[in-house]
C-alpha positions in Angstrom: 117.1 -74.2 -10.4 119.9 -76.3 -11.7 123.1 -74.6 -12.1 126.5 -75.8 -13.5 129.6 -73.6 -12.9 132.3 -74.2 -15.6 135.9 -73.2 -14.9 137.6 -73.3 -18.4 141.2 -72.5 -17.4 143.7 -75.2 -17.7 144.7 -75.2 -13.9 144.1 -77.9 -11.5 141.9 -77.0 -8.6 142.2 -79.6 -6.0 139.1 -79.4 -3.7 140.2 -82.3 -1.5 143.5 -80.7 -0.4 143.4 -77.0 -1.3 142.5 -74.9 1.6 142.3 -71.8 -0.6 139.1 -69.9 -1.1 138.1 -71.5 -4.5 135.6 -69.1 -5.7 133.5 -71.7 -7.7 133.3 -73.6 -4.6 132.2 -70.9 -2.3 129.4 -69.7 -4.7 128.2 -73.4 -5.4 127.8 -74.0 -1.6 126.1 -70.6 -1.0 123.7 -71.5 -4.0 122.9 -75.0 -2.5 122.2 -73.4 0.9 119.6 -71.2 -1.1 117.8 -74.4 -2.1 119.3 -74.8 -5.6 121.4 -77.8 -7.3 124.8 -76.4 -8.3 127.6 -78.4 -9.5 131.0 -77.6 -11.0 133.3 -78.6 -13.9 137.2 -78.4 -13.4 139.7 -79.2 -15.8 142.1 -81.9 -15.3 144.9 -83.6 -17.1 144.8 -86.6 -14.8 142.1 -89.2 -14.6 138.6 -87.9 -15.1 136.7 -88.2 -11.7 133.7 -87.0 -9.7 133.9 -85.6 -6.2 131.1 -84.7 -3.8 131.4 -81.8 -1.5 128.8 -82.1 1.3 127.1 -78.8 2.3 126.0 -80.0 5.8 122.3 -79.9 6.3 121.5 -78.9 2.7 122.9 -81.3 0.1 125.8 -81.7 -2.1 128.0 -80.2 -4.7 129.1 -82.5 -7.4 132.6 -81.6 -8.9 133.3 -83.0 -12.4 137.0 -83.1 -13.2 136.9 -83.4 -17.2 139.6 -83.3 -19.9 139.5 -80.6 -22.6 141.5 -79.2 -25.4 143.7 -76.4 -24.1 145.5 -73.6 -25.9 146.6 -70.0 -24.8 145.1 -70.6 -21.2 141.7 -71.7 -22.7 140.1 -75.0 -22.3 137.1 -76.4 -24.5 135.4 -79.4 -23.0 134.8 -81.5 -25.9 132.9 -84.5 -23.9 130.5 -82.4 -21.7 127.6 -81.9 -24.2 125.4 -84.4 -22.3 126.2 -82.8 -19.0 125.3 -79.4 -20.1 122.1 -80.5 -21.3 120.8 -81.2 -17.6 121.1 -77.7 -16.2 119.0 -74.7 -16.4 122.0 -72.3 -16.1 125.4 -72.7 -17.4 127.9 -70.2 -15.8 131.1 -69.9 -17.5 134.2 -67.6 -16.9 135.6 -64.6 -18.9 134.3 -63.2 -22.1 137.3 -64.1 -24.1 137.4 -67.7 -23.4 136.5 -69.9 -26.1 134.4 -72.1 -23.9 132.4 -69.1 -23.0 131.8 -68.1 -26.6 130.7 -71.7 -27.7 128.2 -72.1 -24.7 126.7 -68.6 -25.6 126.2 -69.8 -29.1 125.0 -73.2 -28.4 122.7 -72.6 -25.3 121.9 -68.8 -25.7 119.0 -69.0 -23.3 120.9 -70.7 -20.4 124.5 -69.3 -20.7 125.9 -66.4 -18.5 129.4 -65.3 -18.3 131.1 -64.4 -15.1 133.9 -61.9 -16.0 136.6 -60.2 -14.1 139.5 -58.6 -16.1 139.5 -55.1 -17.2 141.8 -52.9 -19.3 145.1 -52.0 -17.8 148.3 -50.8 -19.5 150.3 -53.4 -17.4 148.3 -56.4 -19.0 149.7 -56.0 -22.6 149.3 -59.7 -23.4 145.8 -60.0 -22.3 144.9 -56.6 -24.2 146.2 -58.1 -27.4 144.5 -61.4 -27.0 141.2 -59.3 -26.4 141.8 -57.4 -29.6 142.0 -60.5 -31.7 139.0 -62.2 -29.9 136.9 -59.0 -30.5 137.8 -59.0 -34.2 136.5 -62.4 -34.8 134.0 -63.3 -32.1 132.6 -60.4 -30.3 129.7 -59.7 -32.7 128.3 -63.0 -31.6 127.7 -61.7 -28.1 126.2 -58.5 -29.5 123.7 -60.4 -31.6 122.6 -63.0 -29.2 122.3 -60.5 -26.3 124.4 -62.6 -24.0 124.2 -61.9 -20.3 127.3 -61.1 -18.3 128.0 -60.9 -14.4 130.9 -58.8 -13.5 133.3 -58.9 -10.6 134.0 -55.2 -10.5 132.8 -51.8 -11.6 136.0 -51.7 -13.8 135.0 -55.1 -15.4 131.6 -53.7 -16.3 133.1 -50.5 -17.9 135.5 -52.7 -19.7 132.5 -54.8 -21.4 130.3 -51.7 -22.0 133.2 -50.1 -24.0 133.0 -53.3 -26.3 129.3 -52.5 -27.0 127.9 -54.7 -24.6 124.5 -53.4 -23.3 124.4 -52.3 -19.8 121.0 -54.1 -19.4 122.8 -57.3 -20.1 125.6 -56.8 -17.3 125.0 -57.3 -13.6 127.8 -56.3 -11.4 127.8 -58.5 -8.2 131.5 -58.5 -7.1 133.3 -61.6 -5.5 132.5 -63.2 -2.2 134.6 -64.9 0.5 134.0 -68.2 2.1 134.4 -67.5 5.8 134.4 -71.1 6.6 137.7 -71.5 4.9 139.3 -68.8 7.1 137.7 -69.7 10.4 139.4 -72.0 12.9 138.1 -72.2 16.2 139.2 -75.8 17.1 142.9 -75.8 16.4 145.6 -73.9 18.0 147.9 -72.0 15.6 151.6 -72.5 16.2 152.9 -70.9 13.0 156.2 -68.9 13.9 154.9 -65.8 12.2 151.6 -65.8 14.0 153.4 -66.4 17.5 155.6 -63.6 17.0 152.9 -61.4 15.8 150.9 -62.1 18.8 153.6 -61.0 21.2 154.6 -57.9 19.1 153.3 -54.4 20.5 154.7 -52.6 17.6 152.4 -51.2 14.8 151.9 -54.3 12.7 151.9 -54.0 8.9 151.0 -57.0 6.8 151.3 -58.2 3.1 149.9 -61.5 2.1 150.3 -62.8 -1.6 152.6 -63.6 -4.3 156.2 -61.7 -4.4 156.1 -60.6 -8.1 156.5 -57.3 -9.8 152.9 -56.9 -10.2 152.6 -56.5 -6.6 155.2 -53.8 -6.3 157.1 -55.5 -3.3 160.0 -53.1 -3.6 157.3 -50.2 -3.1 156.2 -51.8 0.0 159.7 -51.8 1.4 160.1 -48.2 0.3 157.0 -47.4 2.2 158.1 -49.3 5.3 161.5 -47.8 5.2 160.0 -44.2 5.3 157.8 -45.5 8.2 161.0 -46.6 10.2 162.7 -43.4 9.3 159.8 -41.5 10.7 160.8 -43.3 14.2 157.7 -45.4 14.3 157.9 -48.6 16.1 156.5 -50.8 13.3 157.2 -54.4 12.1 156.4 -55.6 8.6 154.8 -59.2 8.3 154.9 -60.9 5.0 153.4 -64.2 3.7 153.9 -65.4 0.3 155.8 -67.4 -2.3 157.3 -66.4 -5.6 160.1 -66.6 -8.0 163.4 -67.5 -6.1 165.4 -64.7 -7.7 162.9 -62.0 -7.2 162.4 -62.8 -3.6 166.2 -62.6 -3.2 166.3 -59.3 -4.9 163.6 -58.1 -2.5 165.8 -59.0 0.6 168.7 -57.5 -0.9 166.7 -54.3 -1.4 165.4 -54.5 2.2 169.0 -54.8 3.5 169.9 -51.7 1.3 167.3 -49.9 3.3 168.4 -51.1 6.5 164.9 -52.6 7.3 165.5 -56.2 7.1 165.6 -56.8 10.9 162.0 -55.2 11.2 160.6 -57.7 8.6 159.0 -61.1 9.7 158.6 -63.4 6.7 157.0 -66.8 6.2 156.6 -68.5 2.9 153.4 -70.3 3.4 150.7 -70.6 5.8 147.4 -72.6 5.7 144.2 -70.5 5.0 142.6 -71.7 8.0 145.2 -69.8 10.1 145.1 -66.6 8.4 142.1 -65.3 10.3 144.4 -65.0 13.3 147.0 -63.2 11.2 144.5 -60.7 9.7 142.9 -60.0 13.1 146.3 -59.1 14.8 147.4 -56.8 11.7 146.8 -53.2 12.0 147.1 -52.1 8.5 147.2 -54.1 5.3 149.2 -53.1 2.3 148.5 -54.0 -1.3 150.0 -51.7 -3.9 149.2 -53.5 -7.0 149.4 -52.7 -10.6 146.6 -55.0 -11.5 144.1 -56.9 -9.6 141.0 -58.5 -11.0 139.5 -58.3 -7.6 141.9 -59.4 -4.8 140.6 -61.9 -2.3 143.2 -60.5 0.2 141.2 -57.2 0.3 138.0 -59.1 1.2 139.8 -60.9 3.9 141.6 -58.1 5.4 138.8 -55.8 5.5 136.5 -58.7 7.1 139.1 -59.2 9.9 139.3 -55.5 10.8 142.6 -54.3 9.2 142.9 -50.7 7.6 143.6 -51.5 4.0 145.8 -49.3 1.9 145.8 -50.1 -1.7 145.6 -48.8 -5.3 142.9 -48.6 -7.9 142.0 -51.9 -9.0 139.0 -54.2 -9.5 138.3 -55.0 -5.8 139.1 -51.4 -4.4 136.9 -49.9 -7.1 134.0 -51.9 -5.7 134.8 -52.3 -1.9 136.4 -49.1 -0.9 134.9 -45.7 -0.2 138.3 -43.9 0.1 139.0 -42.6 3.3 136.0 -44.1 4.9 136.5 -47.8 4.9 140.1 -48.0 3.5 142.3 -46.0 1.5 142.9 -46.0 -2.3 146.3 -44.3 -3.0 148.6 -44.0 -6.1 152.0 -45.7 -6.7 154.1 -42.6 -7.4 154.8 -41.4 -4.0 155.8 -43.7 -1.1 155.8 -40.5 1.3 151.9 -40.4 0.9 151.6 -44.1 2.1 153.9 -43.5 5.0 152.2 -40.3 6.0 148.8 -42.2 5.9 150.2 -44.9 8.0 151.5 -42.5 10.4 148.1 -40.6 10.7 146.3 -44.0 11.2 148.6 -45.0 14.0 148.1 -41.8 15.9 144.3 -41.7 15.6 142.9 -44.9 17.1 139.4 -43.9 17.2 139.4 -43.2 13.4 141.3 -46.4 12.8 138.7 -48.4 14.6 135.8 -46.6 12.7 137.4 -47.6 9.3 138.1 -51.1 10.4 134.3 -51.3 11.6 132.9 -50.1 8.3 135.3 -52.2 6.3 134.1 -55.3 8.1 130.6 -54.4 7.9 130.9 -53.9 4.3 132.1 -57.5 3.6 129.9 -59.1 6.2 126.7 -57.5 4.6 127.4 -57.6 1.0 130.6 -59.8 0.0 130.3 -63.2 1.6 129.1 -65.9 -0.8 126.0 -66.4 1.1 125.1 -62.6 0.7 126.1 -62.6 -3.0 124.1 -65.8 -3.9 120.8 -63.8 -4.2 122.2 -61.4 -6.7 123.7 -64.3 -8.9 120.1 -65.8 -8.7 118.7 -62.5 -9.8 120.9 -62.4 -12.8 120.2 -66.2 -13.5 116.5 -65.4 -13.7 117.1 -62.5 -16.2 118.7 -65.1 -18.4 115.9 -67.4 -18.0 113.4 -64.7 -18.8 
């Protein structure tokens, strides 16, 4: 099968230098390892070029950087018609992207849309954009019987509520590229990692952007209550963000008298994060909205106990109380109590970590998910 994955967002994905777990690349490599041909189209505002990613022992993934017309976080590739003709499956992203709609219209027998967002009151701008899109364009999907792959159960329900038939939706989730996180050859000398390795306290971890959506103040509230419970704990945080917001977070931490118990590092290469996750006891993600959350996959894979909110990833990955915890944002005491309980019951914590890691290893690496994608592709072709 010849598959082309098309990313229609006007954001530059640097496959030569970026060590982040780029979803399109992880999936493409897995599909090649399954014996298929799989290439990728990425947007660029620089010179158009082609880059080859070698999948050792199996073949290559060709990455085509192409120009496109962009507006409202949409890209339409106007010079890729010949390229599109050479593939059996065209996988594009998000139901309300104009490139997705155009491909579904032009190539209805080989287009499938990989969709992640879902309804959230937090996402007001996206909700408005969807309402406008639905008014003018949704009927075409319904008429054509366009096929969709969703990243979460919440995304599936989002599409079903628009009238898209359940038979035309396959929920597969998101995978992680374990190669991007593994690093057995290089010794990590990052300050945060070295501090963490010597720390005998309970180690709490947050990795991600510092932004209001992620409720950093709430993390600090929870940690304050943990400290007030006389627990020996350290909060480790890795992430960038708006300078003013980060400074505001540190002022808030100082007001809670917990700043001295926090170890912060702005950035760390992806290849070193396996060690950080492995040293953490508990991973915190009190997010308002998360399409999926790669950090959830990573934390669970590397045996951290995850505490998070209801979001795309947790709705698909976490069986509450068994392989992680899904909590609400309205009470920091509940989070602190959960942390205290976990810290006092080592056997239960180990069982949770084991089940969490098993869940990801057996179902949510790209190599495991590739078969589910192929199953959905075959439905389109049939």
